[in-house]
C-alpha positions as CSV (number, residue, x, y, z in Angstrom):
1,M,129.6,72.9,121.1
2,R,132.8,70.8,121.1
3,H,135.1,71.6,124.0
4,G,138.6,72.5,122.9
5,E,137.7,74.1,119.6
6,L,139.0,77.6,119.0
7,F,136.3,78.5,116.5
8,C,132.9,77.2,117.5
9,H,129.1,77.8,117.4
10,L,127.2,79.3,120.3
11,S,123.4,79.5,120.2
12,S,121.1,80.7,123.0
13,A,120.7,77.1,124.0
14,D,124.4,76.5,124.2
15,I,124.9,79.6,126.3
16,S,122.1,78.5,128.6
17,D,123.9,75.1,129.0
18,L,127.1,76.8,129.9
19,I,125.4,79.0,132.5
20,Q,123.5,76.2,134.1
21,A,126.8,74.3,134.7
22,T,128.1,77.3,136.7
23,K,129.7,76.6,140.1
24,G,131.5,79.9,140.8
25,S,130.6,82.9,138.7
26,V,128.9,84.1,135.5
27,C,129.7,87.0,133.3
28,Y,127.6,87.9,130.3
29,A,128.0,91.0,128.1
30,G,126.4,91.8,124.8
31,P,124.0,94.2,123.0
32,G,121.1,92.4,124.6
33,I,120.1,89.1,126.1
34,Q,117.5,86.5,125.0
35,R,115.0,84.9,127.3
36,E,116.6,81.4,127.4
37,P,120.0,82.6,128.8
38,A,118.3,85.0,131.1
39,K,116.2,82.2,132.6
40,A,119.4,80.1,133.1
41,I,121.1,83.1,134.8
42,E,118.0,83.5,137.1
43,E,118.2,79.8,138.1
44,V,121.9,80.1,138.8
45,A,121.5,83.2,140.8
46,C,119.3,81.3,143.2
47,R,122.1,78.8,143.7
48,I,125.3,80.9,143.8
49,G,123.9,84.4,144.6
50,P,123.3,87.4,142.3
51,E,126.5,89.1,143.5
52,L,128.6,86.5,141.5
53,I,126.8,87.3,138.3
54,T,127.8,90.2,136.0
55,V,125.6,91.3,133.1
56,S,126.4,94.2,130.8
57,L,124.1,95.3,128.0
58,D,123.4,98.1,125.6
59,F,120.1,98.7,127.2
60,D,118.4,100.6,124.4
61,E,115.1,100.1,122.6
62,R,116.8,100.1,119.2
63,V,118.8,97.1,120.3
64,M,115.6,95.2,121.1
65,R,113.9,96.3,117.9
66,M,116.8,94.7,116.0
67,G,116.2,91.5,117.9
68,Y,119.5,91.4,119.9
69,G,117.6,91.0,123.1
70,D,114.3,91.0,124.9
71,I,113.1,93.4,127.6
72,A,111.2,90.5,129.3
73,A,114.6,88.8,129.7
74,V,116.0,91.9,131.3
75,Q,113.1,92.0,133.6
76,T,113.7,88.4,134.6
77,L,117.3,89.3,135.6
78,R,116.1,92.4,137.6
79,E,113.6,90.4,139.5
80,A,116.3,87.9,140.4
81,G,118.3,90.8,142.0
82,I,120.9,90.9,139.3
83,V,122.5,94.3,138.5
84,I,122.4,95.3,134.8
85,N,125.4,97.3,133.8
86,S,125.0,99.7,130.8
87,S,127.3,99.4,127.9
88,P,126.1,101.7,125.1
89,G,127.0,100.7,121.6
90,L,128.2,97.2,122.5
91,R,127.6,94.9,119.5
92,S,130.0,92.0,120.2
93,A,129.2,89.6,123.0
94,L,131.0,87.7,125.7
95,I,130.2,84.8,128.0
96,I,132.5,83.7,130.8
97,V,131.6,80.9,133.2
98,D,134.0,79.7,135.9
99,G,137.0,81.0,133.9
100,E,135.9,79.5,130.6
101,G,135.2,82.3,128.1
102,Y,134.0,82.9,124.6
103,T,133.4,85.9,122.5
104,F,130.7,85.6,120.0
105,T,128.5,87.4,117.5
106,P,124.9,87.5,118.6
107,T,122.1,87.1,116.1
108,P,119.9,90.1,115.3
109,L,116.6,88.3,115.0
110,Y,115.1,91.1,112.9
111,L,117.5,90.1,110.1
112,E,117.8,86.3,110.5
113,A,116.7,83.5,112.6
114,E,119.2,82.0,115.1
115,T,120.7,78.9,113.7
116,T,121.7,75.7,115.4
117,D,124.0,74.6,112.6
118,R,127.4,73.7,114.2
119,L,129.2,74.8,111.1
120,A,128.0,78.3,111.6
121,R,131.0,79.3,113.7
122,N,130.0,82.5,115.4
123,A,132.2,82.2,118.5
124,L,135.9,82.2,119.5
125,R,137.2,80.5,122.7
126,L,139.3,82.8,124.9
127,S,142.6,81.9,126.6
128,P,142.8,82.2,130.4
129,D,144.7,85.5,130.1
130,Q,142.1,86.9,127.7
131,V,139.4,85.8,130.1
132,A,141.0,87.7,133.0
133,E,141.6,90.8,130.9
134,A,138.1,90.8,129.5
135,L,136.6,90.6,133.0
136,A,138.9,93.4,134.3
137,R,137.8,95.7,131.5
138,L,134.1,94.9,131.7
139,S,132.9,96.3,135.0
140,P,134.0,96.8,138.6
141,A,132.1,93.7,139.7
142,A,133.7,91.6,136.9
143,K,137.1,93.0,137.8
144,A,136.6,91.9,141.4
145,I,135.8,88.4,140.2
146,A,139.0,88.3,138.0
147,I,141.1,89.5,140.9
148,A,139.6,86.9,143.2
149,R,140.3,84.1,140.7
150,T,144.0,85.0,140.5
151,T,146.6,83.8,143.1
152,D,149.7,85.5,141.6
153,P,150.2,88.9,143.3
154,A,151.8,90.5,140.2
155,E,148.8,89.4,138.1
156,K,146.4,90.7,140.7
157,A,148.1,94.1,140.6
158,H,148.1,94.0,136.8
159,I,144.4,93.3,136.6
160,A,143.6,95.9,139.2
161,N,145.3,98.6,137.1
162,L,143.5,97.8,133.9
163,P,140.9,100.4,133.0
164,I,137.2,99.6,132.8
165,E,136.1,100.1,129.2
166,V,132.4,99.2,129.3
167,G,129.7,98.7,131.9
168,G,130.7,101.7,134.0
169,F,127.3,102.5,135.3
170,Q,124.0,100.6,136.1
171,V,120.7,100.6,134.4
172,D,118.4,102.3,136.9
173,E,114.6,102.2,137.3
174,T,114.1,105.4,135.3
175,Q,116.0,104.1,132.3
176,F,114.3,100.7,132.4
177,R,110.8,102.3,132.7
178,R,111.5,104.6,129.8
179,V,112.6,101.9,127.4
180,D,109.8,99.6,128.6
181,E,107.1,102.3,128.0
182,N,108.5,103.1,124.5
183,L,108.4,99.4,123.5
184,K,104.8,99.2,124.8
185,E,103.7,102.3,122.9
186,A,105.4,101.1,119.7
187,P,106.0,97.3,120.0
188,P,108.7,95.7,117.9
189,V,107.5,93.9,114.8
190,R,107.4,90.1,115.0
191,F,110.9,89.1,113.8
192,D,109.7,86.0,111.9
193,L,107.3,88.2,109.9
194,A,109.9,90.9,109.3
195,R,112.3,88.3,107.9
196,Q,109.7,86.8,105.7
197,V,108.8,90.1,104.2
198,R,112.5,90.8,103.5
199,V,112.7,87.7,101.3
200,F,110.5,89.3,98.7
201,E,111.6,92.9,99.2
202,P,114.5,92.6,96.8
203,Y,112.2,91.3,94.1
204,L,108.9,93.1,94.2
205,Q,107.3,96.5,94.9
206,Y,103.7,97.4,94.5
207,V,103.1,100.3,92.1
208,E,100.2,102.5,91.1
209,L,100.4,104.7,88.0
210,S,97.7,107.1,87.2
211,L,97.2,109.8,84.7
212,T,95.1,112.6,86.2
213,G,93.6,115.7,84.7
214,A,94.4,114.8,81.1
215,A,91.0,113.3,80.0
216,I,89.5,116.7,79.1
217,Q,87.2,114.9,76.7
218,R,85.4,113.4,79.7
219,Y,85.1,116.7,81.6
220,R,81.6,117.7,82.3
221,L,80.4,120.8,84.1
222,A,77.2,121.3,85.9
223,I,74.8,123.7,84.2
224,P,73.6,126.4,86.6
225,A,70.2,125.7,88.0
226,S,69.0,129.1,86.7
227,I,69.3,128.0,83.1
228,Q,69.4,124.2,83.0
229,K,65.6,123.8,82.5
230,L,65.4,126.2,79.6
231,G,65.4,123.4,77.0
232,R,67.6,121.4,74.7
233,S,68.1,120.9,71.0
234,K,69.2,118.1,68.7
235,D,72.5,120.0,68.2
236,L,73.3,119.5,71.8
237,E,71.8,116.1,72.3
238,G,74.2,113.8,74.2
239,R,76.1,116.8,75.5
240,L,73.4,118.8,77.3
241,R,71.6,117.3,80.2
242,T,72.1,118.7,83.7
243,T,75.8,118.6,82.7
244,F,77.6,119.7,79.6
245,S,80.6,118.0,77.9
246,L,83.3,120.7,77.4
247,I,84.8,119.0,74.4
248,A,82.8,117.4,71.6
249,K,83.5,113.8,70.7
250,G,86.3,113.2,68.2
251,E,88.2,116.4,69.1
252,K,92.0,116.2,68.8
253,L,92.4,117.3,72.4
254,S,91.5,113.8,73.6
255,S,93.9,112.1,76.0
256,K,93.2,108.6,74.7
257,P,96.6,108.3,72.9
258,L,98.3,109.2,76.2
259,Q,96.2,106.7,78.1
260,H,96.9,104.0,75.7
261,A,100.7,104.7,76.0
262,L,100.4,104.5,79.8
263,D,98.4,101.3,79.6
264,E,101.2,99.8,77.5
265,I,103.8,100.6,80.1
266,R,101.5,99.1,82.8
267,K,101.1,95.9,80.8
268,N,104.9,95.5,80.1
269,F,106.3,96.5,83.5
270,T,103.5,96.3,86.2
271,P,101.4,93.2,85.7
272,S,98.4,92.8,88.0
273,L,98.3,90.1,90.6
274,G,94.6,90.3,90.7
275,K,92.1,92.8,92.0
276,D,92.9,91.9,95.6
277,H,96.6,92.4,95.2
278,G,97.2,95.3,92.8
279,R,100.1,95.8,90.4
280,V,103.7,95.0,91.1
281,V,107.0,95.8,89.4
282,L,110.2,93.8,89.6
283,K,112.8,96.0,91.3
284,S,115.4,94.8,88.7
285,A,113.1,96.3,86.0
286,K,112.4,99.5,87.9
287,P,115.2,101.6,86.4
288,I,113.8,100.8,82.9
289,L,110.3,101.6,84.1
290,A,111.6,105.0,85.3
291,E,113.1,105.7,81.8
292,R,109.7,104.8,80.1
293,L,107.8,107.0,82.5
294,E,110.2,109.9,82.0
295,A,109.6,109.6,78.2
296,F,105.9,109.5,78.9
297,R,106.1,112.7,80.9
298,K,107.7,114.4,77.9
299,K,104.7,113.2,75.8
300,L,102.4,114.6,78.5
301,Q,104.2,118.0,78.3
302,E,103.9,118.0,74.5
303,H,100.2,117.2,74.9
304,Q,99.8,120.1,77.4
305,Q,101.4,122.5,75.0
306,Q,99.2,121.3,72.1
307,V,96.1,121.5,74.3
308,G,97.1,124.9,75.6
309,A,97.1,126.3,72.1
310,E,93.6,125.0,71.2
311,L,91.7,124.5,74.4
312,Q,90.6,128.0,75.2
313,K,89.2,128.3,71.7
314,H,87.1,125.2,72.2
315,L,85.9,126.3,75.6
316,D,84.9,129.7,74.2
317,E,83.1,127.9,71.3
318,S,81.3,125.6,73.7
319,R,80.1,128.5,75.8
320,Q,79.0,130.4,72.8
321,T,77.1,127.3,71.6
322,M,75.2,127.2,74.9
323,V,74.5,131.0,74.8
324,D,73.1,130.7,71.3
325,Y,71.0,127.8,72.2
326,Y,69.4,129.4,75.3
327,L,69.1,132.9,74.1
328,P,65.7,132.4,72.3
329,R,64.3,130.7,75.3
330,V,65.5,133.5,77.6
331,M,63.9,136.0,75.4
332,E,60.7,134.0,75.2
333,T,60.4,133.5,78.9
334,P,62.8,135.8,80.7
335,P,63.8,134.5,84.1
336,D,63.2,136.8,87.1
337,A,67.0,136.8,87.8
338,L,67.4,138.6,84.4
339,L,64.3,140.9,84.8
340,G,65.5,142.0,88.3
341,Q,68.7,143.4,86.7
342,S,67.0,145.2,83.7
343,L,66.8,149.0,83.8
344,A,64.2,148.7,80.9
345,G,62.0,146.4,82.9
346,K,62.1,143.8,80.1
347,A,64.6,141.4,78.5
348,T,66.8,142.7,75.7
349,E,68.9,140.5,73.5
350,N,72.1,142.1,74.7
351,G,71.1,141.9,78.3
352,A,70.1,138.2,77.8
353,R,73.5,137.4,76.3
354,Q,75.2,139.2,79.2
355,W,73.2,137.3,81.8
356,L,73.8,133.9,80.1
357,N,77.5,134.6,79.9
358,A,77.7,135.7,83.5
359,E,75.9,132.5,84.6
360,L,78.1,130.3,82.6
361,E,81.3,132.2,83.6
362,R,80.8,130.8,87.1
363,V,81.0,127.2,86.0
364,F,83.2,127.2,83.0
365,P,86.9,126.5,83.7
366,S,89.8,128.3,82.0
367,A,92.2,126.5,79.7
368,D,95.1,127.2,82.1
369,S,93.3,125.7,85.1
370,L,92.6,122.5,83.2
371,I,96.2,122.1,81.8
372,Q,97.8,122.7,85.2
373,V,96.1,119.6,86.8
374,M,97.4,117.2,84.1
375,C,100.1,115.0,85.8
376,L,101.4,111.4,86.0
377,E,101.2,110.1,89.6
378,E,103.5,107.3,90.8
379,R,103.0,105.5,94.1
380,Y,105.2,102.7,95.3
381,K,104.7,100.5,98.3
382,D,106.8,97.7,99.7
383,V,105.3,94.2,100.2
384,T,103.8,93.4,103.6
385,F,103.4,90.1,105.4
386,E,99.6,90.3,105.0
387,T,99.8,90.4,101.2
388,L,102.6,87.8,101.0
389,N,100.7,85.3,103.2
390,R,97.6,85.2,101.1
391,E,97.1,81.7,99.6
392,D,97.0,82.9,96.0
393,F,100.0,85.2,96.3
394,L,102.7,82.8,95.0
395,Q,100.5,81.6,92.1
396,S,99.6,85.2,91.1
397,V,103.3,86.1,91.1
398,K,104.2,83.0,89.0
399,E,101.6,83.9,86.4
400,A,102.8,87.6,86.3
401,F,106.5,86.7,86.0
402,P,106.7,83.1,84.7
403,S,110.5,83.3,84.0
404,V,111.5,83.9,87.7
405,D,112.2,81.0,90.0
406,W,109.7,81.9,92.7
407,D,109.7,78.5,94.3
408,R,113.2,79.1,95.6
409,A,112.2,82.5,97.0
410,Y,109.1,81.0,98.6
411,E,111.1,78.3,100.3
412,E,113.3,81.1,101.7
413,F,110.1,82.9,102.7
414,R,108.9,79.8,104.7
415,A,112.3,79.2,106.3
416,A,112.5,82.9,107.4
417,G,109.4,82.3,109.5
418,E,111.0,79.6,111.5
419,G,113.1,80.0,114.6
């Protein structure tokens, strides 16, 4: 920091240097405080006394989750005997040391790392009158310091009459303990990791697209144990084992055209990064993907309507095929479950058909029940640090989207982890 500049840069290290040079008093106000300035205040308090130090903070866990401050820093101040004034909602910051004051914009570490670049001018030097007025409006203790620093009686009276705008009450033990416990129960994310993830968040999102319930041609039902051992024939070979294919191969009810259409959408918009990474979509292409999926859903609805008109007939035919196949075997060797229900004490063809239909009724689905489960499922998930930090991630992304300048994004990713 260059003395005399109106616009300047203040980092945590600069603020610590200012504080350590204190001879008379220190006033710090802001949404939170980092460990380095807190440590400097602790050291100064041992030298000039904690009563000459004023600290006002928005002591709230949300502030610390944003990276404006650290609860360990607040604990350092409390252990040094320094009173913490509460200033809810405070987002600008102020540092005044021996009458030299600056207002500055603190860095939310969740969003960006603190910079040491002197050209990043985040602070404004205050005039002596502005320093006095800021102290007077900050807290009772700060106002007392401002009055003590003024020799002009009229100015003393003016300062004394100024209203206190922030820091009107202290952070007590109950408030501190509540925030401390909340942060322990749900610790803030590591800010460097959060920043790295946000580098790729505008570019990529993981996506899973799945067509469920449409592949009726693959649907197999379990043959009831009461009839599954009654035999098989060449007509049912390949369909009849302990399960039965509801739809014969080659039927028009197949969902293969739909599956091919969805596979084409996956190929064009959601390339795979490998089996360990899954599929991703560029967020810039997501609106077009949404249009393609909406058109696909219309195709799915048309398929459902077509299936609805034909499916029940196929199901009835399939069940009749099974009844016709098993009927001679039932008549030849009637199962006890059938004989136990026969008034004649023997199997009749009509009774055998009724028994077979009743047994199959328990396992055969209806056309409506099959159609209702047909749907396209979309699941999106944002990138995480764990996936981004895999060694093969960047190479996989380059291969999936070769026209994007991923090297620049990856450099930002690495830089975001610094600080």
